[in-house]
C-alpha positions in Angstrom: -79.4 -86.1 -61.5 -82.1 -88.2 -59.8 -85.8 -88.6 -60.3 -88.6 -89.2 -57.9 -91.2 -91.5 -59.1 -93.2 -92.0 -55.9 -96.3 -90.4 -57.5 -96.1 -93.0 -60.2 -96.0 -96.0 -57.9 -99.0 -94.4 -55.8 -100.9 -93.7 -59.1 -100.7 -97.5 -60.0 -101.7 -98.5 -56.8 -104.8 -96.2 -56.9 -105.8 -97.6 -60.3 -105.0 -101.3 -59.4 -102.7 -101.9 -62.0 -99.3 -104.0 -61.4 -96.1 -103.5 -63.2 -96.7 -106.2 -65.8 -100.2 -105.0 -66.8 -98.7 -101.6 -67.2 -95.7 -102.7 -69.1 -97.8 -104.5 -71.7 -100.5 -101.8 -71.9 -97.9 -99.0 -72.5 -95.6 -101.0 -74.5 -92.5 -100.4 -72.7 -89.5 -102.6 -71.7 -89.1 -104.3 -68.2 -85.8 -102.2 -68.1 -87.9 -99.0 -68.1 -89.9 -100.1 -65.0 -86.7 -101.3 -63.4 -85.0 -98.0 -64.0 -88.0 -96.0 -62.4 -87.8 -98.5 -59.3 -83.9 -97.2 -59.1 -85.0 -93.5 -59.4 -82.9 -93.4 -62.5 -83.9 -91.5 -65.8 -85.9 -93.1 -68.5 -86.7 -91.7 -72.0 -89.5 -89.2 -72.4 -91.2 -91.4 -74.9 -91.6 -94.1 -72.5 -92.9 -91.7 -69.9 -95.4 -90.4 -72.4 -96.6 -93.9 -73.2 -97.2 -94.6 -69.5 -98.9 -91.3 -69.0 -101.2 -92.3 -71.6 -102.1 -95.4 -70.1 -102.5 -93.8 -66.6 -104.4 -90.8 -68.2 -102.1 -88.3 -66.4 -99.3 -85.9 -67.4 -95.6 -86.5 -66.9 -95.7 -84.2 -64.0 -98.1 -86.3 -62.3 -95.8 -89.4 -62.1 -92.2 -87.8 -61.9 -90.3 -84.9 -60.3 -86.5 -84.3 -60.6 -85.0 -84.8 -57.2 -81.8 -82.9 -57.4 -78.2 -83.8 -58.0 -77.4 -87.4 -57.5 -75.2 -87.9 -54.4 -71.7 -89.6 -54.7 -71.6 -93.2 -53.5 
C-alpha cells in the first residue's frame, strides 16, 4: 500500500517549517521523515505528533494512494 504525503509537504511550506524543525518539534525520528519522502507508511503515533505541531488532522497531510505497484 502506498501513501501520498503531498499535502504534508505543502503544509510545511505554507507554515515555513523545514524538516529539521518539524522533526525536533514533533519528536519524531529522521527515519519517519525519510519514509514520508518515499511514500511509505509511518506509525500513526508519529503522524499524530506531526499533526499536533502542524495543527491539523491526519487527513490533512496523508491520503492512501492505492496498491503498491510491482517493481
